[in-house]
C-alpha positions as CSV (number, residue, x, y, z in Angstrom):
1,M,59.9,123.4,43.2
2,S,63.1,125.3,43.5
3,E,66.5,124.2,42.4
4,Q,67.7,123.9,46.0
5,T,64.9,121.5,46.9
6,S,64.6,119.4,43.8
7,P,67.4,116.9,43.3
8,L,66.2,116.1,39.8
9,T,67.0,119.6,38.6
10,Y,70.7,118.8,38.9
11,V,70.3,115.7,36.7
12,D,68.6,117.6,33.9
13,S,70.4,120.9,33.8
14,K,73.8,120.8,35.5
15,T,77.1,119.3,34.6
16,H,80.1,118.8,36.8
17,P,83.1,121.0,35.8
18,G,86.0,118.9,34.6
19,R,83.9,115.7,34.4
20,W,85.8,114.3,31.4
21,Y,89.1,115.0,33.1
22,A,87.8,113.1,36.1
23,V,86.8,110.2,33.9
24,G,90.2,110.2,32.4
25,C,91.7,109.9,35.9
26,L,89.4,107.0,36.7
27,I,90.4,105.2,33.4
28,V,94.1,105.6,34.3
29,F,93.4,104.3,37.8
30,Y,91.6,101.3,36.3
31,A,94.5,100.6,33.9
32,V,97.0,100.8,36.8
33,S,94.8,98.5,38.9
34,M,94.7,95.9,36.2
35,L,98.5,96.1,35.8
36,D,99.0,95.6,39.6
37,R,96.4,92.8,39.5
38,F,97.9,90.8,36.7
39,I,101.6,91.6,37.1
40,L,102.0,88.5,39.3
41,S,100.9,86.4,36.3
42,A,103.5,88.0,34.1
43,V,106.3,87.0,36.5
44,A,104.7,83.8,37.8
45,Q,107.5,81.5,36.7
46,P,110.4,83.4,38.3
47,V,108.4,84.1,41.5
48,S,107.6,80.3,41.8
49,Q,111.3,79.4,41.4
50,S,112.5,82.1,43.8
51,L,110.1,81.4,46.6
52,G,109.7,77.7,46.0
53,L,106.0,77.8,45.3
54,S,103.9,74.9,44.0
55,N,101.4,75.2,41.1
56,T,98.6,75.1,43.7
57,Q,100.1,77.9,45.8
58,M,100.6,80.0,42.7
59,G,97.0,79.3,41.6
60,L,95.8,80.6,45.0
61,L,97.9,83.7,44.7
62,L,96.6,84.4,41.2
63,G,93.0,83.5,42.0
64,A,91.4,82.9,45.4
65,G,94.0,85.0,47.3
66,F,92.8,88.0,45.3
67,A,89.1,87.2,44.5
68,V,87.6,86.3,47.8
69,L,88.6,89.5,49.6
70,Y,87.9,91.5,46.4
71,S,84.4,90.2,46.4
72,V,83.7,90.3,50.1
73,A,85.3,93.8,50.6
74,G,82.7,95.1,48.2
75,I,80.0,95.1,50.9
76,P,81.6,97.5,53.4
77,V,83.2,99.4,50.6
78,A,79.8,100.1,49.0
79,Y,78.6,101.5,52.4
80,L,81.6,103.9,52.5
81,I,81.0,105.0,48.9
82,D,77.3,105.6,49.5
83,K,77.9,107.5,52.8
84,G,81.3,109.2,52.4
85,N,83.4,111.3,50.2
86,R,84.1,109.1,47.1
87,T,87.2,110.9,45.9
88,R,88.8,110.3,49.3
89,V,87.7,106.7,49.3
90,I,89.4,106.2,45.9
91,V,92.6,107.9,47.1
92,A,92.7,105.5,50.1
93,G,92.1,102.5,47.9
94,V,94.8,103.4,45.4
95,L,97.2,104.1,48.3
96,L,96.5,100.7,49.8
97,W,96.8,98.6,46.6
98,S,99.9,100.5,45.5
99,L,101.7,100.0,48.8
100,M,100.7,96.4,48.9
101,T,102.1,95.9,45.4
102,A,105.3,97.5,46.4
103,A,105.4,95.3,49.6
104,S,105.1,92.2,47.4
105,A,108.6,92.9,46.1
106,F,110.0,92.2,49.5
107,T,108.0,89.0,50.4
108,V,110.0,85.9,51.4
109,D,107.4,83.1,51.2
110,F,103.8,82.2,50.3
111,T,102.3,83.6,53.4
112,T,103.7,87.1,53.1
113,L,102.9,87.2,49.4
114,I,99.3,86.2,49.9
115,I,98.9,88.8,52.6
116,C,100.1,91.4,50.1
117,R,97.7,90.1,47.5
118,A,94.9,90.4,49.9
119,G,95.8,94.1,50.5
120,V,95.8,94.7,46.7
121,A,92.4,93.1,46.5
122,I,90.9,95.2,49.3
123,G,92.3,98.4,47.7
124,E,91.1,97.6,44.2
125,A,87.6,96.7,45.5
126,V,87.0,100.4,46.0
127,L,87.6,101.6,42.5
128,T,84.8,100.4,40.2
129,P,81.9,101.0,42.6
130,A,83.2,104.5,43.3
131,A,83.8,105.2,39.6
132,M,80.3,104.2,38.7
133,S,78.9,106.3,41.4
134,L,80.9,109.4,40.4
135,I,80.1,109.0,36.7
136,G,76.4,108.7,37.6
137,D,76.5,112.1,39.4
138,M,78.7,113.9,36.9
139,F,76.7,112.9,33.8
140,S,72.9,112.9,33.1
141,R,71.3,109.6,32.4
142,R,71.4,110.0,28.6
143,E,75.1,110.8,28.7
144,R,76.4,108.1,31.0
145,A,76.8,105.3,28.4
146,L,79.8,106.7,26.7
147,P,82.0,107.4,29.8
148,T,80.9,104.1,31.3
149,S,81.8,102.2,28.2
150,F,85.3,103.9,28.0
151,Y,85.9,103.0,31.6
152,M,84.8,99.3,31.3
153,A,86.7,98.8,28.1
154,T,89.9,99.6,29.9
155,G,89.6,96.4,31.9
156,N,89.5,94.2,28.7
157,V,92.4,96.1,27.1
158,M,94.6,95.9,30.2
159,A,93.9,92.3,30.9
160,T,96.5,91.6,28.2
161,G,98.1,95.1,28.0
162,A,99.4,94.4,31.5
163,F,101.5,91.6,30.2
164,L,103.1,93.9,27.6
165,I,104.0,96.5,30.2
166,G,105.0,93.8,32.7
167,G,107.2,92.1,30.2
168,A,108.9,95.4,29.3
169,V,109.6,96.3,32.9
170,Y,110.8,92.7,33.7
171,Q,113.2,92.8,30.7
172,Y,114.5,96.2,31.8
173,A,114.8,94.9,35.4
174,G,117.2,92.2,34.2
175,S,119.8,94.8,33.2
176,Q,119.0,97.7,35.6
177,A,121.7,98.9,38.0
178,L,119.4,101.1,40.1
179,L,119.0,98.5,42.8
180,P,121.8,96.0,42.3
181,G,121.3,92.6,43.7
182,M,117.5,92.8,43.5
183,E,115.9,90.0,41.6
184,P,114.2,91.2,38.4
185,W,110.7,90.1,39.5
186,R,111.1,92.0,42.7
187,F,112.2,95.2,40.8
188,T,109.2,94.7,38.5
189,L,106.6,94.6,41.3
190,L,108.2,97.6,42.9
191,A,108.3,99.6,39.7
192,V,104.7,99.0,38.7
193,S,103.5,100.2,42.1
194,L,104.8,103.8,41.4
195,P,102.3,105.0,38.8
196,G,99.4,104.5,41.2
197,L,101.0,106.6,43.9
198,V,101.8,109.4,41.5
199,M,98.3,109.4,39.9
200,M,96.8,109.3,43.4
201,L,98.5,112.6,44.3
202,I,97.3,114.2,41.0
203,F,93.8,113.0,41.5
204,A,93.6,114.2,45.2
205,L,94.8,117.7,44.2
206,T,92.7,118.2,41.1
207,V,89.4,116.3,41.2
208,R,86.6,117.5,43.5
209,E,83.7,115.5,44.9
210,P,80.5,116.1,42.9
211,A,77.2,116.8,44.5
212,R,75.2,113.6,45.0
213,V,72.1,113.1,42.9
214,E,69.3,111.5,44.9
215,S,66.9,110.0,42.4
216,T,64.9,107.7,44.8
217,T,63.5,108.1,48.2
218,P,64.6,105.8,51.0
219,E,61.3,104.0,50.7
220,Q,61.9,103.3,47.0
221,A,65.4,102.1,47.7
222,G,64.2,99.7,50.3
223,A,61.5,98.4,47.9
224,S,64.0,97.8,45.2
225,V,66.1,95.7,47.6
226,A,63.0,93.7,48.5
227,A,62.1,93.3,44.8
228,L,65.4,91.8,43.8
229,L,64.9,88.3,45.1
230,P,61.4,87.9,43.7
231,F,62.7,89.1,40.3
232,L,65.5,86.5,40.4
233,S,63.3,83.8,41.7
234,G,60.5,84.6,39.2
235,N,62.9,84.2,36.3
236,K,65.0,81.4,37.8
237,A,64.6,79.3,34.6
238,M,66.8,81.8,32.9
239,F,69.1,83.1,35.8
240,I,70.2,79.6,37.1
241,P,71.7,78.3,33.8
242,F,72.8,81.8,32.8
243,F,74.8,82.3,36.0
244,I,76.2,78.8,36.0
245,A,77.4,79.2,32.5
246,T,78.8,82.6,33.2
247,G,80.7,81.4,36.3
248,L,82.2,78.4,34.5
249,I,83.4,80.2,31.4
250,S,84.8,83.0,33.7
251,S,86.9,80.4,35.6
252,L,88.3,79.1,32.3
253,T,89.0,82.7,31.2
254,L,91.0,83.6,34.3
255,G,92.8,80.2,34.1
256,V,94.0,81.0,30.6
257,V,94.9,84.7,31.4
258,S,96.7,83.7,34.6
259,W,98.8,80.9,33.2
260,A,99.4,82.0,29.5
261,P,102.9,83.4,30.0
262,T,103.9,80.4,32.1
263,L,102.6,78.1,29.4
264,L,104.9,79.8,26.8
265,V,107.8,79.5,29.2
266,R,107.3,75.8,30.0
267,L,106.2,74.5,26.7
268,H,108.3,76.5,24.3
269,D,111.3,77.7,26.4
270,L,110.6,81.4,26.1
271,T,112.0,83.8,28.8
272,A,109.5,85.3,31.1
273,A,109.9,88.7,29.4
274,N,109.4,87.3,25.9
275,A,106.4,85.2,27.0
276,S,104.7,88.3,28.4
277,F,105.5,90.2,25.2
278,V,104.1,87.5,22.9
279,F,100.9,87.1,25.0
280,G,100.4,90.8,25.2
281,S,101.2,91.5,21.5
282,V,98.6,88.9,20.5
283,G,96.1,89.4,23.2
284,L,95.8,93.2,23.3
285,P,94.6,93.7,19.7
286,A,92.4,90.6,19.9
287,S,90.7,91.8,23.1
288,V,90.2,95.3,21.6
289,C,88.6,93.7,18.5
290,G,86.4,91.6,20.7
291,T,85.4,94.5,22.9
292,L,84.3,96.5,19.8
293,A,82.8,93.9,17.6
294,L,80.9,91.6,19.9
295,P,78.6,94.2,21.5
296,W,78.0,95.6,18.0
297,L,77.0,92.2,16.8
298,A,74.6,91.7,19.6
299,N,73.0,95.1,19.0
300,R,72.6,94.2,15.3
301,L,71.0,90.9,16.1
302,Q,68.5,92.7,18.5
303,K,67.7,95.3,15.8
304,A,67.1,92.4,13.4
305,G,64.4,91.1,15.7
306,R,66.4,88.7,17.9
307,P,65.8,89.6,21.5
308,D,68.1,86.7,22.4
309,G,71.0,88.3,20.4
310,I,73.2,88.6,23.5
311,I,72.9,84.9,24.3
312,L,73.7,84.0,20.7
313,V,76.9,86.1,20.9
314,L,77.7,84.5,24.3
315,L,77.4,81.1,22.6
316,L,79.8,82.3,20.0
317,C,82.2,83.3,22.7
318,A,82.3,79.7,23.9
319,V,82.1,77.7,20.7
320,I,85.1,79.3,19.0
321,P,87.8,79.7,21.6
322,V,87.3,76.5,23.6
323,P,88.2,74.1,20.7
324,A,91.0,76.4,19.6
325,L,92.4,76.4,23.1
326,I,92.3,72.6,23.4
327,A,94.1,72.2,20.1
328,G,96.7,74.8,20.9
329,L,97.5,73.2,24.3
330,L,97.7,69.7,23.1
331,A,99.2,69.9,19.6
332,G,102.7,71.0,20.7
333,S,103.0,73.7,18.1
334,Y,104.2,77.1,19.2
335,W,102.3,79.0,16.5
336,L,99.1,77.1,17.0
337,L,99.2,77.9,20.7
338,V,99.8,81.6,20.0
339,V,96.8,81.6,17.6
340,A,94.7,79.8,20.2
341,L,95.6,82.4,22.8
342,G,94.6,85.1,20.4
343,A,91.2,83.5,19.8
344,C,90.7,83.2,23.6
345,M,91.5,86.8,24.2
346,M,89.2,88.0,21.4
347,F,86.2,86.2,22.9
348,L,86.7,85.1,26.5
349,P,87.3,88.5,28.2
350,S,84.3,90.0,26.4
351,I,82.0,87.6,28.2
352,S,82.1,89.8,31.3
353,V,81.0,92.8,29.2
354,M,78.3,90.9,27.4
355,T,76.8,89.3,30.5
356,C,76.7,92.7,32.3
357,L,75.1,94.2,29.2
358,G,72.6,91.4,29.3
359,M,71.7,92.1,32.9
360,Q,71.2,95.8,32.1
361,M,68.9,94.9,29.2
362,I,66.6,92.4,30.9
363,S,66.3,94.1,34.3
364,P,63.8,96.7,35.4
365,S,65.4,100.2,35.8
366,R,65.2,100.1,39.6
367,L,67.0,96.7,39.7
368,R,69.7,97.1,37.1
369,A,72.6,98.0,39.4
370,R,71.8,95.0,41.7
371,T,71.5,92.4,38.9
372,V,74.7,93.6,37.4
373,A,76.3,93.4,40.9
374,V,75.1,89.8,41.2
375,N,76.6,89.0,37.8
376,L,79.9,90.5,38.8
377,L,79.9,88.6,42.0
378,V,79.5,85.3,40.0
379,I,82.3,86.3,37.6
380,N,84.7,87.3,40.4
381,L,84.1,84.3,42.7
382,F,84.1,81.7,40.0
383,G,86.7,83.3,37.7
384,Y,89.4,84.3,40.1
385,T,88.8,81.7,42.8
386,L,88.1,78.5,40.7
387,G,90.1,79.1,37.5
388,P,93.7,79.6,38.5
389,F,93.4,77.4,41.6
390,L,91.8,74.4,39.9
391,S,94.2,74.5,37.0
392,G,97.2,74.6,39.5
393,F,95.7,71.9,41.6
394,L,95.2,69.6,38.6
395,A,98.7,70.3,37.4
396,D,100.1,69.2,40.9
397,R,97.8,66.3,41.7
398,V,96.8,64.7,38.4
399,F,99.4,65.7,35.8
400,S,103.2,66.1,35.9
401,G,106.1,67.6,34.0
402,P,106.4,70.8,32.0
403,G,103.1,70.2,30.2
404,A,101.1,69.8,33.4
405,I,99.5,73.2,33.3
406,A,98.6,72.7,29.6
407,M,97.0,69.4,30.3
408,A,95.1,70.9,33.3
409,L,93.7,73.8,31.2
410,A,92.8,71.5,28.3
411,T,90.9,69.2,30.7
412,M,89.0,72.2,32.2
413,A,88.2,73.5,28.7
414,A,86.9,70.0,27.6
415,V,84.6,69.8,30.5
416,I,83.6,73.5,30.9
417,G,83.0,74.2,27.2
418,P,80.0,71.8,26.7
419,C,78.5,72.8,30.1
420,V,78.6,76.5,29.1
421,V,77.0,75.9,25.8
422,I,74.2,73.9,27.5
423,G,73.7,76.6,30.1
424,F,73.4,79.4,27.6
425,V,71.1,77.3,25.4
426,L,68.8,76.6,28.3
427,A,68.7,80.3,29.2
428,R,68.2,81.6,25.7
429,T,64.4,81.3,25.3
430,E,63.6,82.8,28.8
431,F,66.2,85.5,28.2
432,G,64.5,86.5,25.0
433,R,61.1,86.5,26.7
434,V,62.3,88.7,29.6
435,M,64.1,91.0,27.2
436,S,60.9,91.5,25.2
437,Q,59.1,92.7,28.3
438,Q,61.5,95.6,28.9
439,H,60.7,98.9,27.1
440,D,63.0,101.4,28.8
């Protein structure tokens, strides 16, 4: 079969010129998207005071206002990515989320701000599916792990790195004279929208769309869709407790990340800028260590004959940070809270990486992308929707005073922690069995 008629020839023998440069651009986009996603958490306290927002409203802005549209938009976005020019789709997505971040600086109330957050969510929903598709066509199967790992690790690093950057910009905004009269939090949102716009222009001018690699026929693709539900149903004894545990711990993770700077402000009288610096300085190295060490530990356990190694590491990710978080929130000690936040950021953000890795390991090759997608859907809907909103709701309706958010998060941790442990324990045996059946 000639090169022109065999799509598999491209996979085995061709490489896309400038592919690592393109991956570098995608990594920068991911970092910028995480900055624009979490910047509102970094300035949550001054935004709440300026616009007169309740804890529940801020929880919606930090969580459901972003997550629901981020998750739902993935369906039509995937169609555009599969059928259209992916580089153009990425450019459109970056343009949308950057403009909506900039527009957030000029909002006047809860309604206008949540509309802007929805726009950020729709724009960012484009990036990761398109990036995975581009990497898949620019690298052969045996080469994809490294660029994919670099890309995915960016999310964990920037989950806290965003607070360092946001804190620095907010601190500068307090003394800037470029836009006199503008509140520092508004200047901060406007400033962080600019890197995406600049990078978008560079990407549009320098990265070309790679040829698509068609590795399956339409009939095979349809069969894989039909095979997903039987696979999930046939292994429901593992998937049900696994996804419940994943969703619950994700909600606690996003609750902690979203409210961490605000906790430092309210409990220990730090400024918003200093709170972001403290959280970022502790959380960034902790999350990097977790991202590197925990997958390595799971791999070592598997090589030692433990097919349930990933589940054991996930149990570790719940058993260590949850008690530390409860102690840090309730003890009233500044340094204990800082240490607790460090422990959380070492273990909790890595859960998304570990669960996606688990789905890759236990799924047949033709179903891996779809099971990973289901896992991400659970993480996004539970994490972003339930975590920040529920903690804000409890702070408004059940607790009161400056420590209300701390009490809300401690209550969530006390309930969620044991449920997560039970869920992963119930899934462990079946996970090991399904894992042992996969040989590719």
